[in-house]
Structures are given as structure tokens and as C-alpha cells.
N, C-alpha and C positions, 0 to 999 in steps of 0.2 A: 273666436274657433279653436277648436282643439287643435292640440300641438302635433305638428305633421312629423315629427322625430321620434324615431323606436328607440327613445332614452327612457332611463329608469336609474335610480339614483344608486348607488353601491349599497347605502345602508337599507334597503329595501329588502336585501336577502337575510333570511330569517336565520340564516345556517352560515358561518365563514368557507370559505372555499377550505377544503383538506389539502394540505401538500402533497398529500399521496396521493391524490386523485390524479389521474395522465391529465396533460396539458391540452386542452382543446382551443383549436384554433377555428373559435367562433368571433364575430365583430366582438369590440370591448364594452359597448351596452348591451349587447343581445345577451341578456342572461336566462338562465332557466327558472324561469318563474310560471311553469306549467302549473297547473293543479295535483297536489296530492292528496292522497287518501292514507288510512291507517292500515290498509291490505293491498296485495298484490294476488293477481290470479296467476299462478305459474303452469298449470295444465287444466283443460277441461274437456271432456269427452262427451259427445252428445250422441244418443241412439233416437232416430226417429222413424217410426211405425207410419206409412202416407198411405190413406185409403181415399182414393179417386175418386170412389164412387161416393160417399158418404161425406167428401172434400173434412174430413179431420184427420189430426195427426196425433198421435200417442206418443209423449215424449219422455225422454229421462236425460237427465245430464248431472255429469259427475265433475264438478269444482274441484281443484286442492288450492286451499286458501292460504296464502304464506301471512301471515300478519307483520306489522310495521310497528306495533304497539302489543306491550303486554296487557293494556287496558282494553283492548276490543273485547265490546259487548253488543255490537249489532253487524249484520253485514247487509249493506243496500244493495241491492240490484236492479236493472233497469226490467221491467217484465209487465208488459199488457197484453190483453186483448186473449189472456188465457186463464183456464183453470189448473189451479194449485191442488193435487192430490193429497201430498206429504212431501216432508222435508226431514232428513234425517243426517246428523252432524254427526262425526264420528262413531256410527253406530247406537247414537242416542235420538229420540223423538224432539223435533226441535219446535217450539212455537214462531207463529210468524204474522205480520201484517202484511195487507196486503191493498192499496188504495190506488185502484183502476180508474182513472178517468176516462177510459172506453167501455166500462161495463155497459151492458146492453140488457135489452129485455130478457132476450133469450139467454144470457148470462145469469142473470136476476131470479129467472123462473125456474132453471133448471136444478131436478130434485135429486139427481146426484152429484151435486155440488158440495164438495166436502167443506169449503168456506161459509156455506149457508145453513149447513144442517143444523146449528146452534143458534140462530140467529133469528135477536129478537127484534121485531119491529118496532118503532116508536115513530109516530105520525108528525111528532114534532122536531124531529131532526134529519128525517131522511127526506132526500130531493126529490123523490117519486110522490112524495105525500101532497096531497090536493090543498093543504092547509097552506104550503108554501105561497108565497106571492111575489111580487116585485120589489116588494120591498125588502127580502132577504137575498137582492142580486148579489151582495157584497161574499154570502156564503158561495153560489152558485161558480162566482169567479174564484173563489179559492180552490172550489173541486178542481176547474179548469185550469190553474193556475198557471201551466207552462205554456196555454196557448195566449197568454197575454203578456208574457216576458219578453223585454230583447235579448238576445243574445249577442250582446256587442255593450264595451263601455266607451260612450263616445270622449270623456274624460282621457282615457289611458287606452287608443286603439288597440296596442301591441298585447294588452291583457284580456281580449276579447273571446274568451274560451267558453265553449259550448257548455249548457247546464245540465246537466246528471238528474233523472226524473227519479229516479229510485223508488219506486212503487213498491217494489216488495222488501219487506224488512225483515231479516232473518235474528232473533234472537239466538244468542249463545248460551247453550244450558248452563246452569251454575258447578254444574260439577266438573267440566272441562276447565281446566286450568290453562292458562298461556303462559309455557314457562321459557326460559334462554337456554338452547341447546346447541350440543356440538353439531357441523352442519353434517358430518360422516354418520353421525344416527340417525338425524332426520332424514338423508338420502336412504336409508337402511329401510324405514319406518313406512314411506312412501310406496302406495301399490301401485306407481308407472314408472317407467323409464324417463328420466331426464332428456330434453334435448338435447341435438348436439351444440357442442361449443360453437358459438359464435362471439361477433366483435361489438354487436351493439348493444350497448349500454347506455344507461344516463347519469347523469351528477350524481354520484352519489347511493344512486338506486339501480340495481341492474335488470335487465330485465327478461332474462330468460329464466326458465327453470336452474340449467345447471350452473350461472353464476349466479343464482339466488341464494342456493345451497351452499357453495361455496364463500359466501360472505363472512363475515365478521360476526355479525349477528343474525341469530335463526332461531325463532321462534318456534312453538307446536305449531304445525299445520292442521288445519281444520279441512276435514273431508265433507264435504258437504252433498248430498243427493237428492234432487228434486223430480218429482212426477208429476206430468201437468198434461193438460189436455188442450189440443188446438182445434175451435171449430169455426170454419165458415170465417177463415181469416180474410181482413180486407185489407191488411199492410203489410210487408216485410216479406209472407209465401202467399202467392196467388193461384187460384185454382182456374181450370179452366174445363168444363163441363161437367158430371153427375149425374146421379140417377135421377132428379127429378130436372132435367133438362132436355132437350130436345137435338142435342148434339151429340152425334153417333162415338161409338164406343170408342173408335180408333181416333179420334182428335181429344181424347182425354189427357190431359198434362196438369203440372203445376210447375213452378218456378218460383224462385228468391225474388225480392222486386226491392232493392234500397235507394230509391229517389228522395227517400226523406232522411233526412242526417238526425241520427240520435233516436230515432223509434223506428227503424228497420228488423234489423237481427232481433232486438227485444222483441217483436212480435214473434219468434215461433222458439224462442229457445233462452230462458234465463240467464242477463249475462251482465256485462260491465259495457254497453254500447258508447265506446267512445275509441276514438282515435290514440289514445295514450295509455289503452290499455292491451296489450298483443300478447297474448298467453299462446302456448303450444295446443293444436288443437287436433282431435281425433274423430271423425264423423263416421257414424254407421248409419246407413239409409235402407229400411226395410221397403220394398215394394214387391207387388205380383211379379211373378216371372212372363207371363204371356198377359194378353188383353182379355184372354175367356176364363184367366186367376182374378182379375178383379171384382169387388165386392166378394170372393168368396172365402170361406176357411176351409182350411183342410188340413187339421190337425193329426198326427199320426196317431193311430189307434182309432180313430172315427171312423164311419162308414164310406163319407166321403174322401177320407184320404187313401182308403183302400180301393176304393173306385179307379182315383188318379191314375195309382200305382198298376192296376189295372190295365188300364186305357194306354199306359206308358210301356207294359210289357208287349201288349200284344201289339203295337205300332212297331217296337224292335223285332217282335219276331216275323212280322209283315215284311220288313225290310230284309231280313236274313232269308226268307222263303223266295222272295223277288230275285236273290241274287243267285242260288244254288236250287233251284225248283227242278224235278225230273220230270223225263220222258213219259208222260201216260200211255197207254197203250188206245184203241180205236175206242171200244165201250166204253171204258171210262172219261175218255174224251168227250164223248156224246152227250153224257148225263154230267160230264163237267160245264159245258157248254150252255147245255139246257136252266143249270144252275146257275149260271153266271148270267145269262141272260134277264132270269128274274130277279137276281138281286140287283143287276144293273139296272132296271126298268124302276124299280123300287126307291134306291140309291137318289137315281134322276131323281124322282119324283119328292124323294125328301130334300134332297139337297135345291130342289127350285122353290119350294116352301121356305127353307132355310133363308133362301137369297133375298125372298118377298119379304121374309120378316126382320132381317139382320141389313138388307142393301148389302151383301157381299161382303161384309165385315170379317178377315180372315184373325179368327180368335186366337191361332199359334203365334202371329206376331210378338215377338219378344219385350218387354219395358225395358228401354235404355235409362241411365242415370247418368247425364252430362257431368261428370265431375272438373274440377281445376288442373288436377293431376292426373295425366293419362298416363303416366309412367309405375307409378307406384301402387295405384287405386287397385284395390283386388275385390272379388266376386266370388261369394260361396255362398252353399242353399244353407236355408233357414234352418235351425235346428228341432223345432215343434211343427211350422208348418209347411208342407210339400209345396205350394203353392206360393212359395214367396222367396226370394233371395237376398241378401244381404251385400252391400256395396260401401266399401271401405275406402278413405282417402283421409291424409294426413297431415297437415302444416305444421313442422317445427321450427321453422322460422317466422319470426314475431309478425303476425296477422292478426288485424284489428276486427272485431267481430261484425262491423258496419261490412268489410270487403270480404265476407265469407260466403258463397253461394253454389247453386245447384240447380238445375233443371231435370223433373222425370216424366217419362213419355215416351209413346211408340215412336221414338227419332230413328231416321237413318242417318249413315255416318261414312265422312269419307276424308281421308286427309286430304292436305293443301295441295293445289296443284302448280305445277309451273309446266312452262313452256319448253319442249324441247327444244333445244339451241339449233339454229338451221331452218330449224322447220315451225308450222304452224299447229303441231298435236302437241293433244295435254297428256302428261302424264302426272304421278304422285312424284314430289321432289324426295330424294333417297336420302339426304341429309336431316329431314322432318320426319322419318319414320321410326319408330322404333324397330328392333332386329327381325322380334317377330312377322311384325306389320310388312318388311320386306321381302320376307319371304313367300309370304302370302300372295304378294302383289307379282302377276306374272308382266312379261312386256319388256321393254327396254324404257329406264326410268332414267330419266335427265338426270345429271349429277355433274352440277356447277363446282368446280374444283375450286373456284376463287373467292367463291362465298365462304362468309365465316360465321354463318347463322346455323348454328345448331339444334333451334329450338323445334322439338316435337309438337304437331298442330293439327287438330282434329276439328272438325265442321260438322254441327249436328243441327240436323232439320227434317221437317214431316216429309211423309211418303210422297215421290210424285213431284219436288222442288230441286233435284240435284242437276238438272241444267240450268236454272235461274242463279242457284248458290253457287256452282264454280263458276259461270259467267261473272257473275258481281264479284267476286271473291280473288280474282285471277291476279290480280297487281298485288295481294297480300303477301305473297313469298319476298317480292322485291321490297314491299314495305320492312317486312322484318329484318332483310339484308342491312337495308339501307341504315336503318336505328341501329343495328349492331355496328356497322362499321361507322358513323358518325358519333354516335352517343354513347355505346358501351353495350355491354352483352346485356342479354334478356334477363330481366330480375326474377323470373320464376322459371322453374324447373320444365314448365310444358306451356303450351298454351290451348283454348278450348273457346271457340267460336259457336253460338246457338242462337237460332233463327227461329223465332215466337212468333203463333199467330196471336194478333191482336193483344200486342204487349202496349204498353200506357203510354210508355215513352220509345223513342228511337234507339236509344242506347242504356243499358244499367252495365256499371260495370264493376268486378271484381277481381279479388287476385287469382290470376291464371284463369281468367272466364269474363268471356264479355256476349251478355244476352244483346240481340238485336231483333228489330222487327223485323217481319218480313214483309212489311212497305217495301224495304229498300232494295229487294229482290228485283232485276228486271233481264228480258231475256236476250238477246245477242243482236235482235231487231230492233230494239232501242238505243236511242243513245242520249237522249234528253236526262233520265237519271243517273248517266253515268258520273259526273262531276259529284254530287251532292252526295252521292252512295260512298264513292271515293274517298271524299274528304270527311264524312263521318266513323267509316271504319278506320282510317288510318288515324285518325282523333282517338278514337276510343284502343287503337293499339298503342298509340302514345301515354295514354292514361296509365298503363299498365306500368310507366317510367317514371312518370311523375302526375299523381293524384292518388295512386293505391300502393304503390313501393315508397314515396317519397311523399307524406304527410303535410297539411299546413299547419305550423304552428298554432294558431288562430284564427279565428272567420277571416279577419282581415290582411289573412296572407293566402287566403285562398285565389285572390286572383294570378298569385305567383307562379302554382303548381298547375291552374288551368289555363294560364298565358303559355308557361312553357312547353305544357300538351300539344298544343294549338298551335304553338310555334315550330314544333318537329312537325306536324303534319302539314302546315304549308311548305315547310322547307322540301319536304318529299312531294308535295304535289308540283313545286318546282320542277325537281328532277324528273317526273314524270310525264307533265304538260309541256313543259316549255318556260323561259323566259317571260313571253308575251303574256300567258295565261298569269304566271305570276303576279308580273305587274299590275294588268289588269283587275285581278282580284284583289289585290293592295288597296289598291285604287277606290274599287267599289265600297270597301269595308272603312276606308276612310270616309267618304261621303256619308255613311249609315251613322259614324261614331259624331262628326260634325253637325248630324241635323239632331242627333239624341242626346247630346251630352249638355245640355244646358239648363243648369241648376241643380244637378244632379250630386251626391256625394264622390268626394274621392276614391280611388282605387281603393284606398290604404285606410278607411273610414267607413266602412257601408253599416247599413242597418239592416238586422234579419229578425225575424220571430219565429219563433217557434210553433212548429217544426219547419224546419228550415228546407225548403223542396229544391232541390239540386237543376231539375227543369226548368222551374218557373224564377226562380232567384238568381239564378247567376248567366242568365241570359246576357244582359250586357255586360259582366264580366269577360264571358267568353267571345264576345264581340272585339271589345278594346285592349285586353289585355296582352293578345298576343301581337297586338299593332304596335303598341309601347314598346316591346321587347325586339320587334323589328325596327322602331326608330334607336333604341338603345345600339344592337348590332351595329349601325352605322355608322353612329357617333364613334364608337368604340373602333372602326375600323378604318374608317377615312379619317378621324380628327386623330387618336390617338396610336395609329399605326399597329393596332396590336389583331389579334386572332379574332377576337368578339366572344360571340355567343356558342362560338363552335368550339372554343376552347373553357368556357366557364360553364354549360351545363354537362359534361363530360367529368367536372372536378366535383359540381352537386351530387351527381350520381355515385361517382367513387367512394364523397365523404358518407354516404346513405348507407353504401355496403359495408363500409369500414367500421359503423358508429359514431363517425365524429359530429355528425349534428344530434340538436337536442332530442331529447328521450329517444335516441338512437337514429328515427329518420324522419324529424319533424323540422322543416325548411321554415326560417324569419325572413321577412323582407330584408331584416339590417342585417343579415346574415348572406343573402342573394348580395347586398350592395356590396358586402367586405370584399367579397371572391370575385368582384366585376373590377372594382379597383383594384386587385392586385393583378388581376390580368393584365388590365389598362394602362397601371403603374400611375394613374390619375386621377383624382379626387373627381367621384360623380354625383356629391350629396346636391349639386346646383342641380341636376336631372332629375334627381328622385324628387327633390320639391316639387319641381314643376309638375312633372307626371303621374307621381303617386302619390304624396299627400296632400294634394290641392288638387281641385276638382276644373274640370272646361278642358276647350281646347282652342289654341291663338286660331284667330281670324285675322287675317292681313289685306290691305289696301297697298299695292304695289302701283307704283307708274316708275316709267323710263324715258329716257330720252338721249339719243346719240348727239354728241356733241364732235361738229368735224375739224374745228378748230383743234381741241385739245387734244383729239382721238381718244376720247372717254367717254362709257355710258354714265350717265347722270339717273342714280337709283334714289327711291325714297320708299321706305319702308314702314306702315303705320299701323300698329296693333289695334284691332276692333273689337277686343272680347266679346260675349252675348254674356248681359247678367242672368242671375237666377232671382229676382225679385219678383216683382207681382207680376211683370211681363214674362216670366219664365216656365220653369215645367206646368205649374198649375193653370195658367190661361192660356198657354201655346205661345203668348209672343216673343219677339226677336229677343228685345231689351239690349240691344247695341251700346255699350257704352259711348260710342261717335256716330252720330248719324251721317249718311249717305243718299241727299236727294235723288239720286240719277241712279247707281248703279245696285244691283243685287237687289231689287226688289222681288224678281219673281223667285229667285233662289230662296229667300225668307219664308214665302207663302209656303214652299214647297217644304220646305223643314217644318213651316210648321203643321201643315197636313200630314207628315211621317210623324211629327210628336203626338198629333191628336190620335193615330192609329194605334201609336206604341200604348198609351195609355188605355183607349177600351180593350187594346189586347190583354194587358194587365191590369185589369181594374180594381184587382182585390189586393194586388200591390201596392197601389195609387189611394186606394181608400186606406189602408193601412199608415201609410206616411201621413196622410189627413188629421187620423184621429191619433195618431201620436204627437202630434204637432212638429213635424220632422221640417226644418228649416232647409230654406234654399241654397246654396251654397254659391256664392258669387265665384267667377272664376280671378285670378290673380291680375292684377290690371299688365302686369309682365312679364312674357315665356323668356327666358334668358338662353343663350346657346348658342350654338355655332350652325348656320343652315346653308345649304350647297345652293351654289345657284350656275345654272349651266346656260352657255352661252353659245348660239349655232351663229358664227362671223360669215361673212360675205363669202368666204371660197367653201362653206359648209361644214368647216370643222369645229367639232366642240369644242370650250373649254371650260373646263368647271375650277368655280371660285368658291373658298370656300368665307361665309364671311359671319363675325362673332354677333351679336345683338345684344345688347344691355339696356337699350332704351326702349320707348313706347311708341318713339318717334326716330328712324335712322337714315340718316344720308349717305348713299357712299358712291364712290366713283369709280368704276373699273376700267383696267386699259385696255384698249383694245388692240389687239395683235396683227391683226392682217394689215397689210399695206393697202389702205384705202385708195381705190380711184375709180372716183364714178363713172359708170358704164352706160351709157345711152343705151337707149333702147332704140334698135332699127323700128322705124314704123313701116309697114307692110303696107305697098302701095296696091291698085288694084288688079295689077300682072300677080303680085305674090297671092291674090286671094282665088285669082283662076288657076293656080297651079290644083286645088286643089278638086276641080273640075274637070281637069285633065288636058286643058289648055298649055301651051308652052309659055316662054318670057318671050325677050326679045328674037327677033328671027325667026320664030315660028316653028325653027326646030329643037328649042330647048339646048340647043351647045352653051352660046354666049350667056345663057343665065345660069346654067351647069358652072361654068367656067368662074364667073362672078362671084358664085355665092362660095364658092372654094377658097379663092380667095380672102373672102370678108372674114371665112372663118379662120384661116390661118391669123389673120391680121388683129382678128377681134382677140384671142386668147381666152375666150371665156371659158369657165368651166362649167359643165354639165349638170344642172339640179338632178336630182332625185324627183320623180314625179312625173303628173301631165304640166305641159306648158302652156300658158291660153294667150297669146298674143296679137291672133287676128282681130280684125274688128268685131266680126262677128262671133265670137266668142266671146268678147270682150262686153257685148250688149248683152247677149244671152245669159251671162253671168252677172250683170250687174256692173262690171270694174270702168272703174276713169281714172285716171292721172291725174294726180294734183300739183300746182306750180311750185315749186322750189321757192323758200323765202330767204331774205335777204342772207342767213347765215349759210344757205348750202343745206339745210337740213328738209331733206323732202320724205315723202313715205316709203322711197325705196330704199331711204338709208337706215331706216329703223331697222334693228336687229333684232332677231327672234329670240325672247329669252324664256327661261320657264315659267314663269308669272308675269305677264306683261298686260294683263286686262286688271280691270277697276271691279270685278266681280267679288265680293267678299270673301265669300264662302268659301267658292275656286279656288281662290288664293291659299287660304286657310289647307284646304287638302293638298295641295301640291305641295307645298312647304314643310308640313306635318311627316311627311314620309320624311323628311332630309334634316330636320333639327333635331 
């Protein structure tokens, strides 16, 4: 088994720590072993001309490469599914190699493809040749290498970094010499404005352009300009509609899609598609102005442009004439009325024909670009085509290419809504709008003075769905306010939420932007989808904090960033829906984990294959990781008497903002453990070994009895974990380490059915594990640590006892606090049963019976229990209850106390104890 610790020898560092480097507050074993390369990207400018009719993108990107080595001869970029037209480095044409394993027949047969102009076909070496047989399978495997590569290091899980495919290899011309220069000279020669100063930096290698220019060693920067074309993209950016489809024109749109890690953004722009490369971005998106301009070209100077300008002038003149039209005389009025009637009849006929042909599509509907930054984004007319416009937005804070997104289409928009205090009316939240938007919106707006949230938020959606969008996102204002107060300020300048039709997944997260499927929308007369939609959108908002702003250091740290985001969402659900719903949600998720976590890998040692799909590969991590953080919070607050994760998570976000994490904002499991130990003032190595670095969950069989003579509760706890061998995940068996012939058989069969259903739903993942001969991990025999046992004693008072578990079999004695006095149950006679029918007791008038009952109540001094009391013989017979005899020690069923786990059901006991261990 691989080592469970995030340790590495100090001697593994290639370069000793420089004494001038500022002191980092990392864990002593949390070294900065992030893979390095011989260049950094300081700034990247992207221009995209999007054609919704042809589903093509004509792109141009300009990269400022900052070499880290004077011997740099090649620049490797991730690039797939596109045609490279030309590459220029420092005003010189450069040679390049493009080896894309996603090249299809359409790409290879394109006559305008610059790469294939001088292509010499050789049937002995080409993959599409008929001379190739199964005997050359190794050549096919080499071409599709990333699909067969494991993205994890089993021997050293903390070093499981994603591999870069680097399809585009650019050769630096021999005439360009990379020399060491002064930082000020380099800054003057660059043709871009450096990013504002920021504190984010990594060990010895600053991140932002400004700090790179001010470093000691600055080499000659390389300015690389790439022209390319994207056709019918199937990943990275997706199109909906087009001229070859039956979809109406008012429903054509496109959007970015980043569900695959490492190969999404590189499908629409050449870049370094990695979490560790975070340049400053300048994005220009060229789109048609209206729906009627889609698929048309109106270059200035052409007849089409002149007709468009003339039409625009006539529309403006008609508006002016309508405003100040003079009063005509009677003769002129009659002539104008006749002409008007004729023109109206002609227009009506033409309009009816247009409506039949175009299904009442309003071609004047503008095309909207939903961008992450709603504050500083700019819209300007195109310099050459009057039918297009340019939308610009920038990211000067470091953002990886994977989290860069936008959406283009005829969307409607509305600001986030809030409920007016003391009423049920909705109004845009004033503190979430820009000053210009506040002036445009009339009416009384809500203004919560106690709110600390100042994040401008905009909602985009398709026409006709405004009511559903507002109803489905009415909680979003409270979620933003809750996260801002409890965990820290929002990491980006604004937040945009776009609802997309036919989105392949429910949620796609980008920096400052979330794409959500319109399947999550619901109307006010539905309550069933409310909980599901609220949790998904709350988790999507929390991912802006953890998952996008705070990134995982390696693949085996994904559980941490995913768990923090969903832990934040669960805490908000607790605030929104109440404590009972929160407890039920946690219990239900723990039931699922106990059924599925058999023979699986530990959270800190996962198996991933390229490409890593967020929706498919992280399903179990999203389920288990927030529960582990829930247990950790209980451990820190109840046992160590600390503030728990309410103090840890804000510390993590503050360190990410100040750049104290590895590579600026990359979080590792070791550093998270270090912060938790500092807050708890206690070592948590045993906890992380149990739940992170080893697999499985504990299964307890608990028995208890009350000893009246000793006034003690004698309890035994036996751990019976499920193994992952032949009866594990492969066959769906239970694999209990210790058998039980009586209890828990139904639960085991239910768990087997759940695991088999999970295997059918994740067939590809299970097949990959089988092909890779992935071992089934056995759980550790003993889960150690404190557990909380709550006992409701005879007077109804709950008492909590914290017990430390160190062995697989533990016997404990718990002191009984209530002064015990056996209360004999008063058996009701036939007269008491007749009281329910309206008949009185002795004497027929009920006075004596009532008096005796009051006297007995005073003498007994019983504590009134909550709930229904079933004491009559008819009720006992209906419910199948009976009184057992008391044994010689005085131990009867009425003396048995109610413990939190008093059944012999193995799995049920594990689920209850897991929440407290």
C-alpha cells in the first residue's frame, strides 16, 4: 500500500531554499514540487470572431512568453480540434508541429488547411491507410497516448500532477537570441500594460507579469501571434443551432464548456491548459449585433453595408417624424388616409407572409455576450463590419485557462432579486447593482443595511423564462450574503449566472461565471425541485471560493476543494431549511457512503485517466468529502473545544488572497491539516490517516444493558469493517471481517443492490479499473478516535458522553446520572377503558373517579413524556406490545435506556456513529 502521508524528503528539492525568499507558513512536509517549465506566460490576448450560422470561430491569440532559460528553443502549447493558419514570433514567421489526436476526416480533407498544403501521403505510415492492421496497434496507442495514461502517481499520491498533452510545438527561429536584460528595458519593449500589483507568487517564481518584470533575471520576451480556425467544436466550446438545423434562429447560441480537465480551454484557444499557468487575460469577442445579422457580412463600402445604413437612417427619421408630425389639411388628410390604408394592407400581407416563414422571429433582438466581469466589460462597434460588435473583458488577477468562460446568444438579463423587508414583493437588490443600473430601475428597491455583500450579480436566460429564473434563484442573494459573512469576501469583482438550454451537465463553473442547465428551473407552484436546485446553485456559488479561486495542488487534493465548497453549501442549507433538514441530509448522505465505500480507493489516492471528467470522475468525492469535513468539524468543536472549520476555511481563503499558498492559490492536504492543527491546538494525524489516506468507513455493532445494582450502562462496541477483496466492489458482496448470523442481512442486500446500480451507472469507470488491474483497497481494521454517545435517561434528559476508541473491541461503562426508582405502571381496569366511550367511573357521575385520578397523579410524580402514550389494553393489543417479566437482577425492558446506537444492525450503527467520530 502506498504511503498515507503527504511526505517527501527534503533532499528531493532540486534547488535549496533561498534565504531572501519570504517565509511561508506551509506544513513542514508540504514542499513546492509543482512541475516547472522553461517559460511562463505573462499575458495573453485573445480575439474570437464567432459565426453562429456556420458554427465556426476565427481566432487570433497573442502570447507574451517570458523565458526562464536562455536555451529555450521550443514553446509547447495545448491545442486540439483546430486549424493553425500561421504563427509569428517577434515579427518572424515560425515553424511548428501540430500533432492532434482529435484530428478527424473533415480536418484532413479541408483544402484550405495550411498544415496540409505540402502534405506527402505515405500509406506505410499514415493512420488512415488500409495497409494498417491490428498488428500495428502500438502505433495507434502511441497516437492516442493521453487516453491510456494514468494521471496519478500511486507510489507518491501528493505528486500526482496532470500531464500536459502539448499538441502544438512551436520552434523559436534561430535569428531570435534570448539574452539576459534589465527589467525596466524589457517592460518598455513589451506592447502590453502589465497587470496591477498583486501578492500572489510562488516559491522563487513570481506569477504575475508585473512581478516577473521586476525579478532579478529577466530574459528577452517572445511575442507569439497565432491565427487559427475552429470548426464544429465538440469540446471546450459548444454550439446550439446553425443553418443546417431545424432550430429557429432566436435559439442559436454558443457557450464554453469545461467539464474535461486539461483539454477544454485548449479546444478554442492555444494555451497552457493547466491550473499552474495563470496569466493575465484580455478577451475580445466579435458577434453579430442582432439576430438578423447572423450569417451576414456588411463590410463598410459594400452594397450590403449601404443598405443597412440607409435602413438605419430611415428608422431614425421615422422616429423623429412620429415625435413632431405637423397637422395636415382636409384634402391632404384624405389622400394620406387612402395611401396609408393601401400601405397598411400591403404591410399586413407581407407581415403575415413573414410570420409564416420565420415563425414570428424578431430579427431586431440583440445578441448578448454573458461575460464574467459585468463591471469593466466594454461593448464597441466593429471597425469594418457594421453588422457586428466587439465585447471586451479582462482578467488581471491570475486565472487559469480552464476557468475562462462566456456565453453568446439572444439572452435576456435581470439583476439578482431580493424580497423587500416586511413584504412579499420582489425587487433588485440595490447593493448588487452598478450605479448605472440603479438609476435605470424605478420603484422602491430593497436596501439591507446589515448586508456585507457588495457583489454585482447578473442573471442571463432565454426569452420567456424570467419568472422561472427569479423563482429558482430567489435565495441567491442570501447565499452570497451568508458566504461573505461566514467565509470571507467574494473572490471576484462580479458574478454572472447563465441558464443554458440542453447543457450536457447541470453546472459548469468558471471564474466569476456559472453556466447552469435550464432543467434546474421551476415555477412557483412546484416544491419538489426546490431542494435539489437550491443545493446545486449554492454549491456552484461556493465553488467560486473553493475550486476556482482556490485550486488543488495535485489530483489527489481535489477531494479537499470539492469538499470545502459542498461543506459551505450544506451550511447554507442548514441556515435556509433548518436544523432538522440538515440532520436528515447528513444522515441520508452517510447511508449512501456506507453502501458505496467498499473496496474503493482512499480520498487522498484516487485513480484518474485522461481526460478527467468533473461530472463523472468526481461523483464519489463530492458525496464523501463534505461528510468527512463535517466529522472533522465535530471533532474540533466537541473534543478540542475550538472554533472548528468556521475558523479554518476563512484562514485558507485569506492565504489564497495574500498568495501564501503554493503557486499562489494551490491548496494541498498537508497544508490543510497544518491549518486545522493550529486552530485546534491538537495533532490530527490520526484523523487524516483514518479518513483521508485509508479507505472504507467503520461499521459498528453496539450492544448495551443497564445494570441496576451498579447504576451503570454496560456497553460494548465491536468494529466490523467490510473488506474490498473478492467480495468487494468487483462482485458486490459484503465482505464483512466478522460475521453476524442474525443482524444486518437485509441491510447488506440493500447495500449490494446500491453498489451494483452504481456500477451500471459508471460502467466506463469500472471497466477502466478492471483494465488497469486496479487493486481493491481493504479498510483498516480499526478506526480510532473519539465518538459521542448520547443517552436519554429515565427523566428524558439527554446526556452526552465522549468515548475514545482504540481497539476493535471496546467495552465501556457509563455512569447513570438519574436517581433511579422503578415506576410501576398502573394497569387500567375495565372502567378506565369505558372512559373512552363516555361512561363514568365509580358512582356513575365521575366525581369520585376524577378525584382519585388527581390524587394518584400527585402521588406518582411522573414526568410527562413527549409523544403518544399507549397504555390501554386495546392499544397494546393493536400495536402488538406486551410486558416482559423482570429478571432476578431487576433488569427489565422498562429499565433499558435509549442509546444513540442500541441495535445490532451493523450498517445502521456505522452510519450513526460515523457522524460523531
